[in-house]
Structures are given as C-alpha cells and as structure tokens.
N, C-alpha and C positions, 0 to 999 in steps of 0.2 A: 633339523630345520623347523623354524616356527610355522605353525599352521595358519597364521594370520599375516597378511601383508598390508601395509598402509602406504598410501600415496596421496598427494594433493594435486589437483588438476584445475586449471582455469579455463575460460572460454577459448583462449588462444591455443590450447592444447599443450602448454608447457607443463612438464611434470617433474616433480622432485620426489625422491625417495629418502626416507630417513636412513642415515648410514648405520649399518650394523657394526658393533664393536669388532675390531679385528682380533680374533681369538685363535688364529691358526697356530701360533706358537705357544699358546697357553695350555695347561692341562685340560683334559676332557671334563671340565666342570661346567654344568649348566648354570648360567646366570640369568636373572630376570631382565627382560628388555627395559630400556630406559623409557619412562613415561614422557610423552610430548604433548604440550598444550595445543589444542586445535581451536576451540572457541568455547564461549559460555553457552549455556542452553538457550538463553534468550536471543542469541545471534543466529540460531538455526532457522532456516526458512522452510525447508521440507526435506524429507528423506525418501529415497527410492530403494526398493529391494527387488532384486531379480535373481531367483534361485538362491544361491548362497553368497551373493555379492551385494554389498550395501554401499550406497552413496549418500553421505550426509552433507547437505548444502548449507552454506552460511550466506550472510547478507552481501558479502563482496563477491559472490559467485565462485569462490573457491569451493572445492568439495573434498571431503575425506572419503577415500574408497577403502572398504574393508572386505577381505575375502575370508569367509568362515568355512569350517569343514563341511557343513551341510545346511540345507534350507531351514531346518528347524532351529539351528543355532542362530542363523541370521534373523529370523523372525523374533526370537527371544531377545536379541540385542536391540532390535528396533523398538520392541515393546518397552524395554527398559528405558531407552533414551526418550521415547514418547511420554512415558509416565513421569520421568524427571522434568521434562519440559512443562507438563501441566502442573507439577508441584511448584515450579520456580518461576515460570514465565507467563503462562496463559492457561487458566484452568478450563477454558471452554474451546480448546482447539486441539486437533490431532495432526501429527506430522506426516502420517502415511496411512493410506486407505487400508492396507493389508492388516493393520493391527488396531483399527478404530474400534473401541468398545461399543457394543449395541446401545448401552444406556446413554453414552455420550452422543451418539447419532440421534437418539430420540430427543435428547436435551437441545441439541443444535437446531433440529427441525422445528421444535416448538418454543424456542426461546427460554428454556428452563435454566436457571442458575443452579450451581451446586448447593450443598447443604450449608448455606451461610447462616450466621447468627442474626437474631432480630435487629440488633443495633446497626449492623451493616446494611440490612435491607432498608431500614428507615432512613439511614444516612444517604443511601443511593437515591431513594425517592425524593428526598429533599434537594439533592444536587441537580436533579433533572428539572426542567421547567414544570413546576407542579400544575397539574390540570386535573379536573374532575374525571375520575374513572381510570387514571393511570394505575397500572398494576405490575407487580413482580411475581413471577412463578418460580419457586425453588423447591429443591428436594428437602425433605424433613431431616433434621439432625438425628432424630430418634427412631423413625420407622423407615426402613429401606424402600417400602412400596408406597409411601405417602408423599404427596406434594402439598405445599402451602401456597395459597393464593392470597397475596397481600394487596389490598385495594385502597387507594387514596380518595379522600373526600374533603371538599372545602367546608370549613365550619363557618356558617353564616352569622355566628354570634360574635365573631371578632373581626377586626379589620384585616383585609388581605395583606399578606406579607409579614404579619406579626407572628411571634412564636406561638405555636398552638393553633394557628389559623387553619391547619389541616388535621384531619383525623385519619386513622388507619384501622382497618379490620382485617382479620385473617380467616380464610376459609380453607377447608381441607378437601383434597382430591385423593381418592384411594385407587390404587391399581389392584384390581382383583382378577388374577389370571391374565386373560387377554382383553379385559374390559376396564373402563375408567368410570368412576362414579364420584359425583360431588356429594360430600357428606350432607345428609338432610334431604337429599333428592333421590328417589328410588329408581330413577332412570339410568340405565347403563349405556355406555357408548363404546363401539368397537375400537376407536382410536382417540387419543388425546386431542388431536387436531379437530375432530368433529365436535367434541365436548366444548373446546374453546371457541369454536365458530358459533355454536349455539349460545354460549354465555355472552358473547360480544353484544353489547347494547342492553343486556338484561340487568335487572336490579336485584341485588342480593340483600336479604334482611338480616340484621344482627341486632337483637333486642328491639329497641324503638327506632334504630337508625337504618337508613337505606343506602346502599352503595352500588353505584352503576359501574359495570365492567366495560371499559372502552378501549384503551390502548396499552399494549404490552411494552414493557421496558426490558429488552433482552440484554444479555451480557455484552460488554464491549471488549474489543481485542486488548489483551494485556491489562485488564482492569484490576486494580488493587482491591483485595478483600481478604477475609480471614481464611480463604482457601489456598492462598499462596504462602510459601515459606520465604520470608524476607531475609536476604543475606546482605552483608556489608559489601558494597561495591569494591571490586578489585581495582587498584590504581594501575591502569594500563598505559598511562601517558598520553591518552587521546585528548584532543582539545575539546573543551566544553563549549557548546554553542551559546553565544550571547546574542539573542534576537531582540533584546530590549533597546539596543542602540545600534546605529549604523556601523558596520565594520567591513571595510574593503580596502584594497590597495589603491592609492591615488597615483595615476599615471600622468607624467608630464606630457604636454602637447607636442613637444619635439621628439617624443619617443614613439609616436604613431604616424604612419603614412597612410593616407586614405587613397584608395584606388577605385576600381569600377563599382558602379551602383548595382546591387544585386536584387533589390526589391523593396517592398514596404511591409512594415508590421503595423500593429495598432499604435498610431501616433508616432511612429518611428520610421526612419529610413535606414536601410541596411546596406553596408558597403564592404567590399573586400579590402583587406588592409594588412599592414606589416607592423609588428611591435618590435622595437629595438631599444637597447639600453646603452647609454653613453656613460663614460667615466671609468672608474677603476673596476676591472673585471673581477677583482677579489672581494668586492663588496657583497657580504652575505645577504644583505637585505634585497639585493637585486636577483638573487638566485631563483626566487619564486616565480619570476617571469618566464623561466625557461622550461622547456619540455623535459620530463624525466625519462623520455625514451632513450634507449641505448644509442650510441654513435651519433648523438645530436649535440655537436659542440658549437653550433651556429649562434651568433649574437643577434639573430633576427628570427622572428616567429611569424608564420602565416596566421592571421587572426580575422575575425569578423567584427566590424564596428557597427554598433546599433546606436544611431544618433537620434536623440529625442528632438522632435520638431520644436524649434524655438518658440513657436506660437503656443506651445503647451508647457511653458516653464512653470505654470502653476501646479503641475503634477510632478515636478522634479523630485520631490521627496518620495513619492510612490515609486518612481523609477529607481531611485537609489536604494529603496527597501528591497526591490527584487534583486538588484546587484549584490546587496549585502547578504541576502539569503543564499544565493548561489555561490558566493565567495567562501562561505563558511561550511558548506557541505562538500563531501567528497565520496563519490561512488563511480565505479567504472562505467556505468551507463548514464551518467549525468555529465553534460557538457560543462567544462570548467570556465568560470568567469575570472579573468586575470585582474580586473579592476575597473576603475572609472576614471575618465579624463574629462576635465572641464576646459573647453576651448572657446573662450569668448562667451557668447550666449548659448553655446551648444554643450549639452551633457551627453557623453559618449560612454556606452558600456563596451568593454573590450572582452570578447569571448573567443574561446579556442575555435579554430577553423576545423570543420569536420568534412573530410574530403569529398564524399559522394552526395552531399546535399540532402534535401528533405525526402522523407519516405514517400509522401503522396506523389511526387514527381516520378519516382521509379516505378511505383505501382501502376500508374497510368501508362507509362512507356512500355512496361513488360506485361500488360494486361493479358490474362489467360495463360501465361507461361510460368507463373510462379507456383511452386508446390505448396501443399498444405503444411508440410513439415517446416518449410522456410518461414511461413507466416506465424506458426506457433512459436518458433524460436524467437522471432522478433517480439511477439506478445510476452513471452517469458522474460526477456531482457527488460522490456518496459515495466512489467509487473515487479521485477526485482528492484528497479530504481524507486518505484512508488512505494514498495514495501519498506525500503530504507527510510524514505521521508515519513511514512506513516508511523514507524516506530519512534521517530523523533517528534511526532505530532506536528509535522510541517505540511502545509498545503501548497501544491504547485499552482493550481488554479487555471491552467491553460493547456491541458493535455489534448493533443490532436495529432494527426499524421504529419501535418506540415511542420510541427515542432519536434518531430523525431528525425534525427540526422543519421545518415549512414556513414560509419567509419570504414566499413567493409561491405561490399555488395553481397558477397557470398553466393553468387549465381553459378559459379564454376563448379565442376565436379569435384567432390571432396572438400568443398569450402563451405563456410557457414557465415550468415550475416552477423554484423556487429553494429549495434545502434547506440545512440546517446540522446537523451531527452534534453532539449534546449531550455534556456531560461524562459520564464513565463512572460517576459516583456513587461509592459506597464502593469502595475498592480491592479488586480481585478476590482479592488474596492473603489477605484476612481472612474470606472466605466459608467457611461450613461445608460439609462434603461434601453435606449435604442441599440446601443452597442451590445448590451447583454442579450437582447432578443436576437440580434444578428448571429450570436454564437449558438443558438439552438440548432442542432440537438446535442452539441458537446457540453453546453452549460447545464448543470443540474437544475431541475424545475424549481427547487426551493430558493435558488440564487437569483432567478429572474425576478422574483417578488422582492427579495431583500438581500443585499450584498452581505449583510451581517450573518446570513446563514451559511457562508462559505466555511467548509470544514473538510477533513480528510474524506468524508463520505461523498463530497462533491467530486473529488478526483476519481472516485470509483464509478460514478455515472459517466464521467468523461472517458474513462478507460473503456467502459462498455461500448460507447459510441465509436471510439477509436478502433476497437477490435472489429466492429462492423465495417468500418472504413477499410481495414486491412483485408477482411474477408471478401469484400466487394470491389477490390482493386481501386480504392479511393473514389468510388462512386458514392458521393455524399448523400445520405438520406435527407429528405425534405429540401434539397437544394433548389427545387423549382417553386417552393412555397413563398408566399408573401409574408412579411413580418406578422400581420394579424392572423394569418392562417397558422403560422408557427406557434403563436401564443395559444390559439384555440386548441391546437394539437396537445399541448401540455395541460391546459385546463380540463380537457375531456379525458385526460389520462390514457391517450392512445398509445399503442405499442409500435416500436420501430420494426422494420422487416428483420427476419431471422435467417441465418445461414442454414444450409441443408443438413449439416452435421448436428445431430440431436444433442450430444453432450456439450458442444460448443454453444449451441443456441440456449441451452439451459444456463450455462455460466453467464452469458451476456444478459439474459433475462434477469438474473439475480443482481447484476451490477446496475441494470436499468430499472430498479425498483423505485417507485414513487415515494416510498417510505425510507428516508435516509438510514435509519438505524438497522434496517433489514438487509442492507447491502453487505456483501461478504468482505472480510479483511483481505488485504493483498497477500498475506501469507496463504489464505485459503485459495485465492486466485492462482498463485504459483503452484501450489500442491495439485490443484485440479487440472491446470494446463499441462503439468508433467505427465499426467495420466493419458492425455490426448496426443502426446508426442509420438509420431509414427515410429 
C-alpha cells in the first residue's frame, strides 16, 4: 500500500480521490503511481503542515492534501515546494512559516532584494517614480554577507526626464557576525533596521557627489527579475482577460423582471429581480445566463439589478467598466455579473443573487455571538478573492463589509460561512472628492488626494479596515466624525483602533500602513490568517 495518499477538497467539503489502478487480477508487480497535475507553482497561495500531513492551497480554494510517513518528510516536501515557488513565481515570499529561511525573513523585514544584477536594479529604479533619495537594498552577487545600497540622485546638469537625468551610486553594508556596518563608517549596529533608520535622511559622499538616503524601494509581489526562472506558459485553455475594451453580455430588457427595491448604492438603486431567457432552449449563447449548480434546470434566475440613476448618465462608461471587469473574472468568492441591460434611459447591471445578503447586516444582528474562527474564515475567503485579483493586477476599489455577501451563514454547529465579494459599483475614478472623503476609513489615504493613485495596494488598506469591521461586529471606525475630521485623521497619520488579538492587530496594522509599497501582498495575508485559524 502506498505510504502517501492524495485528495482534493474545496470549502464545501466535497472530496475526490484519485482512482488507484485495479491490480487485483494482475501479477504482484509494483507499478509507479500515475502523476496527476494539481497546479502550477504560481497558483499556490499558501501551504499548511501539521505533523506529517500537508495541505497545499491554490487560488480557487481547492487544496491538495498529502499524508507522509513522518513529520520530517512533510517538512522536506514543503521546503521543496516553497523553494520552487521562489524560483518560479515570487523570490521574496514564503508559503509556510515552518520552513521560512531566516535570511529571507531578514530580507522581508528590511525590504532587501535578492542578489540582482546591476542592470535590473537600475531598471527598477527608473520604472519607479524617480525621486531624490530613492534607494534599493540588495544582497551581493559575490559576497554572501554583503548588501549593496543603490541610491538615486537627480542630475541638475540636464533637464528632468531626459536620459541621464539621474545618477546612481552604490554603497556597501557588511554583516559581521551579529552586527551590521556601512563600509567607510566604523560604527557597528546590532540590527540592520537600526542602521537603516539612522541612514534615513543622511547624506552619503561618493567622490565629489553627495547622495541623500530617503525612501526604500522594496520588492513587489511576483516582480520579474533575474532571480526568477522564466518558463514558457502552458496553454491551459483559460480565457485571457481583455481589459482594454468593454466586454460583457448584453441582456435584453424583456429578459429581466424588476421587483422589490432593496436599497441604494453609490449613484445606483438596487432591486430584487428575475433573469429569464426566451427563445430556443438549445441556443448555446444563452447557456451562460444559467447557474451551473446541479439540479437547476430552471429557465429563470434570481438576480440583483443595479440601476444607474438616469441623472448620472455621464458616468455610464465608468459603470460599464465595472461590469466588464466583473464579467471577465471568475472566482468562487467573487459575485458573478451576468451582463448589462440598457432599458430606455436606464443602465442596469445584472448580478447573481446571494441569498443571505450583506455581511455588515448579519454582524450587527448577531453582535457578540459570532466566534473568532467564523470571522477568520470570512477574512480568508475575502483575502482569497483579492489575492486572485492582485495576481491579475486588477483593483476592486470598494472593499467593505456591506459589499461582502453571504451565500451561507455558517452559524449552525458543524457549518462554515461562505461569502462572495460583490462588484465595486460605479468606478472609483469618477467619485468626487466629497464622495471619496465619505469613504474614509475604507479608502486608502493616497486615493483621497488623487484617484490616479488607485492600485492593488489600495485594496490592502480597504481589506485592513474591513477586517476591523468584522472584528468589531460592523461597528465602523470614525463613523461619528465629520468629513473635515476624517481628512485630518489621515493628514495626521493617526491609527485606527486595534482588536485585542495581538497577531491579528499586527496583520491589520501592516495593511493600514500609510506607505502603500509596505503593505503586505494578499498571499502574505492568506498565509498569516491561516496561522490564526483556531
């Protein structure tokens, strides 16, 4: 009998086992088990190891479970998978705390890149918004205990923006035992963080030139560099997203029935509705309107209709852009958008109906009665959806508890919640400054000033605030503040309240970092939330 067993499991508990070849009637000849493809390394979100059992999780929330003969073998396999992930997907991330290399932990804590070649360092500095004092810290290619500090400086002899308008100089930092030393300075520091904190704002001299150390440029999730092995992408038949043009199903007005008014969104009215399709039932083009759930042969679907206020027809394009985005993505924790209907002067987004409604309503109703484990499960599912979007470099732009919908409440014994993140509604880019201020504290600080700063890092701030919402049973931070008080809160870089759980407070604090590049990736969020699961 094989010492290893494999199974796949989803959130709904469905489990399938790979069939063993029937060998009862065959001679007693040992044959190699058939290899089965589970996923590419870049599709792995995190790995959990418990004694000799491993769970490898991928983006769609399926997991591969492996039972090994002993804990040592389990750790060895996890270390192998973790190493290949860093070679092929992300050189600055680890999948499991149990096998995280100490050197990598030091690098992550201090924003150090791996041993990149100079041309990649300078190319990265040029890709960033070049500013005086921007620097990259990386490990040396030649000396294991040496780091290279590359600092950028604007050249005043040439016009800004022209080739050669910036200069770079490199300075060495040496690790000597447990101390760190900047070459040319005889002072030793017990930690690299202390040395970097002292250097911040200092001017380093190189020949006749002075270079001021100001802002670190840390590694980005999945960043391309010479540290990764680039492979030819395998054709898996998946649809490639085309976000440069609008793409969604157009629904005819006689195919929707508008029912009760459910509430209001940003410049929209939300209604209960029914989607139906008339005509030939064999039309393949219409099959996409129907649920893929088993035993659902109905020609009608329960849906939600989001109707753009006719007085805001000037932002119809932004409304269609949101519908286009959500129509092209597919994840178990993202609400599905069936398409768009134009009915006279009304533009209507048709979205799947999620039975138990918004998360914030349930949190208030069940205040004080929901377990920590339930809340962390919801946070992990939300993080999974946002990790999927981040990997595609897509921004949601409106993450909050009222946009998280409950497909299953999971409050009964032996049950678990199941949530879906709804569409963002009207595109963030058309919101007025007053509307953006109204979204404090969910909106990231950099986006209040300029909508052009919207990025995946903005979703991380919103996730941190939403996690606080979940912890405090939808008791919204700053809800009693005036708009001007909210703005001052951000301007003064104040901190939002923290939950009593220290590890959870630390994760939220990292998401609510006022420096966007220092917020953790959603892969990191998922990995760290898994450790907190009771």
